[in-house]
N, C-alpha and C positions, 0 to 999 in steps of 0.2 A: 503495500502499497502506500502510495506518494506521502508521504508527510510532511508538512513545511512548518514554521515559528511562524506565530502572532498572539493576538492576544486582543480580546477586549472595547471595542474601542461607544456600547451601547446595551444595553442590556437584549438586542435583536441583534445585536455585528459583532462581526470580528474583522479587525487588519492587520492582514498581515507584514511584518519590519520590513521596511524594503529591499533589504539584498532579497530577499526570497520574494518579494511581488516582484522585480524585475526578471527572475528567476523563470515565474511562473509564466508571468509574459510573456517575454521576451525569448527566451529559449522552448522551454514545454506550449510557448503559445495558447494558453489557454484564453475561454472568452467569455464573457458574462457566459452567464443559463447554466455553465459548468459547476461540476458540486466537489471540491476539494475539500482532505483531510486538513488539521493542521491545533497545531498547540501549541503551549504558552509551555512549556517545563518544571508547572507544578502540578501535574498533578489532570490536565484537562488535554481534550478531545470532544476539540469541535466538526462537525460535516456540515460544511455551506457553502450555498449556491452564488456563486461569485455577482452579481449587483453591480460597481465601479471598477474597470480594473483600466490603469495606464501601465505605459513602461516601467512608471517608481511608484504606484497604489494598484493593490488587488484587497476590495475590500469585500464581503463578502453577507447573502440572510444565515444565522445560525437554524440550520435543519435538524438537529442531534448533537448532542452533548454526553457526554461520557465522563466517569472522572475514576481515574482510580490512583489506587495507594500505594505507598513507596514500597521500593525490594526490601522483603525481609527477607533472610533476618536484619540490620543496621551494622554496615559494613563500614568501618573508617580508618586511610591510613591517611599514614600522616610519614612523607616522605622526605630524604633529601634534596634539593634541586640537582637536579646533571648539571654537568659543567656542559656539553651540547647542543642546545636550546632546541633544536631538530633533535633528536634523543628523550628531548621534555617532551612535548609539543606529541609526538605518536606514544607517550606511555601516558598526558590526558587524555587521549581520544579512544584507547584501549579500554583505560579504565569505566569511563562512560558507556564504551560497548556493553562490557561487563554488569553495569546497571549498579556500580559501587556508590556507597550512598552523600558520603563526606569525602574529599581532599586536604589533604592541612601541606602547606610543604612549609621545610624546618629548615636553619642554620645551622648547622654540627658544624665541628669542631674541621673535620674535611669535605666539607661542601666550598666548593670556588665559585661558585653564582652565587649572586645575592640577594637575587631579585630578578621578578617571574613579568611577563608580557600579559598580566589580569583580563584585557579588554580583547587579545587576540586567541588566546586560551579560553574564553568565551564564545567566540563562534567559533571555535575546536570542539565545544563543548554539544558545542546549536550542532553539529554538521553529523555530529557522529550519535545523536541523541536521535535525530531525524533519521540516518540512518539504517539504527535500531531499531525501530520504529517502539519504540518511549513514551511515554511520560512526564517524565521527572531528571532532569538535570543533577548533578552532583552541584553541593554545595560547596564549591572551590573557596577557601578563608583568602584569608590573606600574609601572609607569607610572619614567621613566628620561630625565634629560636628553641633551639632541641631545646633547656631551661626552662623560660619561658611559658611553655606546652603543657612539661611536667608540672609547672605550677598550679594547673586548671585544674579542679575535681572531674571524676571522668566515672560515669557510671559504669561504662561496659568493660570486662576485665581486658585487661592490657598483653600486648605481646611488641616487644621486641625481637626482631631477624640475629642471631649471633648467629657465627659459624663454629660454635663447640662442637661437635659429635655424640658425644656425650649425655649430649640434650635430645629426646624422644624426637620423630620426627613426626609421628602421630601426638604429638603431643594437645594440637585444636580439638582431634577430633575424639579425645579422654577424656580433656578436661573443661568438656560442658558437651549441652544439651548444641543439638544444628541449630534450634532455634532463635538462639541467644545473639547480641548484640555482640561485636567484637571489632578492639581500637588495634590498630597493629602499624608498631614504628619500624621503615625501611629504610638502612642510613643512606647513603651518598656513595661516589668511588671512594674506593679507602674504608668504608662501613664506619661505623662508632666505633671511638676510641674507646680502648677501655673505663673510661672514669666515667662514662656515658653510660658503660652497661652497668656500671653499679649507678650513679645515678640514679637509672631506671626504677631497678630494684629494688633501690630505698622506695622505691613511689608505687612499689607494692605489681610492680610488669613481670610480667614472667618472662622466660627468657624461650625463643623462637628457631630451631633447626632446620632450615633450610631444604640441604641437601648436601652430598660430601662435593661440588666443584663450588670453584668457587666464581656467582655467576653476580653479572651488568649487574646494576639500578634497574635499570627497568627491566628486566627479567626478574631478579625476586618479584619486583612489584605487581608482575602479572601472575609469578606464582601462588604469593598472599591471595591477590583479588584471587584468581581461581579454584585455590582448597577456601579461601572462606563463605565465597559465595555459594559453590558446591557443596557446603558437609552435607 
């Protein structure tokens, strides 16, 4: 199903965001009277009948409205910012496709890049949400430091990826039921420092071994997403 990104402009009408309106009108050549689906990334999907369209604007009359709950259990990934922007953007795209609920970029001792382009990432997330036919965008937090993140109370069980082979790789499956919310910390290139591991454990985190091989940041995050989303 073709899905566009839009929002209500009245109780009866939806307007597509400008970039989606251009794609709808100029590329896909929809016209007045056509029916299309759109979402606001907040759990809503609307079927609309286009009644106003030009190269920069598409508006339509709501003919069906569906409301979707967030994917459960709630999965929150806290990730050291990748050094290379293209890998970071690819990772955010794939985590959106997995239906990860919340993403927090963090600065750690080994993090080389300290900022992200939130506007560009939002566009990537919107495209991934539409491609995977979802109704929810992940919550993308502002960049924070590892220490600042740990200072906030955490209601979900907290995991921290650690390459200690003495830790059971089945920890997640045996430690919590499949319907439990989870928050997992994934380090940047170079991983977490020993001091950061110790600090996380003092804050109640449990160390989590992702396997015998050394993983890239994006591989570790995707592996964690797959395990946590499909318990």
